[in-house]
N, C-alpha and C positions, 0 to 999 in steps of 0.2 A: 261324583267317585261311586265305581262301585268299589272301591277297599273295600278292604274290614278284617276281619278275620274269620276267616271258610269256616264249622265245623263239618267232620268227615268222620261218622265214628266219633269216637273215644280218642281220635286225631288234629289239634287246631293245623291249617292251610292256611298260612300268610302268606303276602301279596309276595314278600322278598324277602330273603333270605341277606342278610352281612357278613361273609364273613370276617372279621379285623374292625377294631373300629376304635384304631389310629384313627391322626383328623382326620384320614378319606373316606374309612370306615363312617362312622360318628356324621361328618359333612355329609355324609347322605343317607343314613336312618334321620337327618333333619327335614332335609327338602321332600323327607320322600311322607318323612310322618305326618308333617304340619301342610302337606299334602290330600292326609287320613286314608293313605295308606297303612295298611298294617307290617310295620316291619320289625325282626328275628334280628339284635345285631351280638353279636358273639366273637368271644377273645379266649385266648387260647394264657388271658394275664387276668392276675387282679390287679383294682387300679382303687388311688393311684401306684402305676408302677412306673421305673428308671429306664430314662430312652437316651439312649444315647446322642446328642442334638443339639451342635450353636445355639444355637435360640432366636433364630432370626431371620423376620420372616418381609420379604418385601415393598415396595408402593403400594403394589395394587392390591393385599391385604386387602383394609382397608373399606374398597369399595368391596371386595365379592364378600366379605361378612358381612358386610349394611344391601347386600343386591340377595341373599339368607336370611334374613334375619337375624342373623349369632351372635346373639349378646356374651361377647367375652369380659368378663368383671372388669372397671379399667386401673384398681389394683393388678391385674398379671399383666400390662402392657403399660411396653414404657416405652416409648416416640422417643429414637434415637438420630441425630445431626453432627456428632463429633465424631465426623470417621479418618484415618486415615490410610495412603499407599502403606511400605517400604518396602526398600530395594530386601534382597537378598542376604542382606551381612546389615542392613539397618542402619546401612550408610547416608539413604537416603527419604527421603519425604515429602508426599503429594500430597496436599488436601482437596476432597474437588468439594464442588460449591454447589449446596442443595439448595432451590427453594424454596422447600419445606420437609420435613422427616422425609428417607428415602428410604425409612420400614421403623420398624419396632421391635422389640428384644418379650421375649416372655422365655419363663421357664416350663417347658414342652413338659415334665411334670406334669405342674399344673393345667397349661395351657387344654392339655390330653383330656383333664378332665371333666373340665370347664364344657369340653363341647358333649362332654359322656351326657351327663347334666342335663345338660338344653337337648339328645336327642328323650331323651328319658324322660324329659321335663314336655316332649313334644308329643311325646305316646309310643316312641317304642319299646321293644322291652327290652333290657338286653339280658345277657347270660353273660358271666365271665369268671372266669380259670377254667374257662371250657375245650375244651383242646376236641378239633374235630377231627377224626383218628379217619371218617370214611364218610364222600358224596358219590353217592346216583342221580343222574341225571337220567333223568323218563322224559316221555316227549309230553306229556301234559305236568313235571312238575320235580324238583329236583329236592332231594332229602339227603341230611348233612348225620350222622350217628359219629354223639360226643364221646369221650372220655369215658363217662358216666354210663353212655350204653344206651343214652338218654338220647331221640330223633326227633329236630325237627322238617317240616317240611315249609315245602313257599312255593309258590309260580314261580318269582326269577332270582336268580341269584347272583350278589355284587361279591364275586372279589379283590380284597382290598387288605389282603396276608400284608404288607412291605416289602419286607427281605426276604422272607420265610415263599420260595415256591412249590416244598413240599403237594400243594394241592390241585399242581397242575396237570400231570400225568391222568388223572381221579375225571379234568375235566377235558381234557382230548388236546390238550398240547402241551403232550411229555418235556420237556427243559426249560420251560419258562423265558423269561427274556433272554435274551444274546448277555454272553456274562459281560461286558463292557460297559464304562467308567468311571469311579476312583474307588478307591481305595482310600478311609480313612478313618482316624481314629482324630482320638482325644486325651486329656485332661481338665478337671474339674475338681473344682476347689471354691469351699461353699464357711459360710465366714469367716469372706475375708473383710482391712478396714481398707472398702475404695473410696474414691472417693463419687461425692453425689451424680457426679454428668455421665451420662450412660456414654460410653465409647467401643469403636468399632474399628481394631483396626487388625489390617490386614496388606502379609507378606506375601510379593508378588514372587516366581521365578525358584524357587527352589531346590528347582530340577532341571537337567533339561526340559525331561518331560512333561514342563509344564504345572510342579507343585506349587499348591500355597497354604499359606496356613490364615487362621482367622482365631480373632484373639479378644471376646469376648471382656466386657465389666462394664457389671448393671447389676447396686443397688450391691450386695457382701456376699454377687459369685460369681467367681473368674474361669471365663471356657475355654483355652487350646485346642484349635483343631485343628491337620490336615489333611488333605488332600492330593495323594496322588496318582495319575495315575498309568504310574509307571509298574513296578512291580510291588507287588506285599509285603515279600520282607522287605521290601529299604521304607515302608512308613513306621513300624518302630524307628530308630534312627536320626527318621530327617526330626519326627517327631521329639525324640532328647535332645538332639542339638538348637531348633525351633525353643526350646525353653530355655537351654543353656544361655542363647543369645541377647534372650528377652531380656533375664535374670541381671545379664552379667551392661545388657545396657540400661533395665534400670525401669521397664517399660512394666513390670509388673510384681509384683512383691514378694518377690521370693523362693531359691531353686525348684523345680517342678518335677525335676527331673526324672529323681523314680518312683517322679508318680505319668510317665508319663512311660518309663520305661515298664509298667505291669500294666497297662491299656490294650485294651483289646481293639483287633483291627476289623474293617465290618467293608463289607462295597459298601456303594453307594452307586446305585444304575446310571447314571448323569445320563442323560438323551437314551440308553436303550429303549425309549417306547419310539423312536425314530426308527430301530433294528424292526423289530418289530412286526411279523404278517400280519395281524391281525390282536386284537384285546377281544376278538365275539370267536366267545364262543356256547355250545347246544346250552341257549335260557343263563346264561351268565355273561358280566360283562367284566372288563380285572384295572382293577387302579389309585392309585399311590406308586405304591416304592412295587407296587409287585405289575403294576407295568409299563414300570421306569417309567416313570414320569421327573425324571427333577432337569433341573437349569442343569448344563454341561453346562456353562459359564462357569457360576459362581456355586456346580453342588448343593445349593436348597431345593428340601423337597419337601415341603412341608405348603406351599402355595400354591404349589401346580396340582398332590395332591388331590388338595383339598378342590382345585379349578376344575381338573378332573370328575371326581367324585360329582362334582353338581351335574357338571354333566352329560355323566352316566347314569344319574335321581331323571333327569328331567326328560333325557329316553324310553328308562326304565316305567316312566309315568303313563306316556304316550303307549308303552308295551303291553303294559299286562288285559288293558280294553280289547284290544285288538285283538281281529282272527286271527292273522297268524305275525304274535309274540316277535318269531323270530328274525322277519323282515325288518322289524320295527326296529330293533337294536341292533340290526348289520350297520343304522347310519351311525352308530359311535363310531362307526372305523373314522368316517367322513365330515365326521360333527371336529372329533379332540385332534383333527390335522389341521381339521384348519382356519379352527382359534385360538390351539397353543403350541407348533410348529414351532416357529419363531422365535419360542420364545425360551423351549428347553433347544436350542441349536446351540451348535459350538459358536466360535465368533469367529468372524468370515476372516483372517489377517490371524497368524502368527504371533502371539504371544509376545516370542523372544524380543523379533527384532522390534513394537511399539514400548516397548520396558526406556531404552533410552528415551523418549517422545513421552510414555505417562508422570518422572521426576522433572522435566524440562520446559512439557510445555499445557496448560493452565487448560485449553479448552480438550487436552485429547485426558489430561485428564478427570475434567469434568463424564468425560462419554465414558473413559470412564466405568468411577461409577453411574453413569446411569442403563450400560450392559453390566455392571455387578447386579447391582441392588434391581433393574426394573427390568434387566432382562431387553434391551435395547441393543439395536447389533452398534457394533465399536468401527 
């Protein structure tokens, strides 16, 4: 390896600059720093931060964490197996059978912080609370100007800015990823007297567009989350209605309609990656939510964000020492599509027609469970 910080005059030149320290950015930083690459990780937020997220990750996450040698403290993860599908009016239920736990539950705030701590332990340099005001892409380097007017220069750039795409025009990809996916909103309530066994309830068919809800209960934390492919204006009414129904059915310990009315609506770019022409710009790769790496079947973004970051880190590591780095970077487009496209894509059938079968046919219930939590096609 020829990595390491290069000093040019008074300026440090890193191998890689990563903008965005969420799961995607932190994963790339861990991977590259562990390979003795010099990494500067920048985020506009101070950590720990609050991130809207139901906090579930599918069954393949543990394999990815093991492959990357990422150590998440056991107290921060909760394997779950108690999953129930509900019809929109909560009158019907079905429980998929899983041989092993289909995933883990995490508090997103703690999970992000754990990843950042490991990135720093691996050698990455972190600058938090530092929005990037400007990006300059030159022939042999990338320079970020921060809000405090400081600058960071690196050979290559990973853009992992989550749902914020304000820097896309700076890298020559004006407009960012396609504005497709789900609108989402959630209610989170802490310090509740919940059951000790973690549970995940999924309410299907909330409207004709395919909206669904996810209810996560773990420890003393309850999260009620809705994903709506339709109009943004439909999200809060859908969340309010779901909270009311859950309370009436005694599936949650209280009425959270007031919380729902104050919820923030955000875009979750489900499978938007599949509609982007490229995730490669000059000296730059785009990963995570910024690149639309979110499962269309479930709206889950943490695992595919980390997966895309791992692929990007491997490509970047090869590109750093290559005589023509840009040619190597272009391999990212082919690699992620080969590995991830099937996982990201929507189900190959209209779920509205499958709903009756999900609640009357156990094999179909099991297939829906595999699609939702493992990305398998129905």
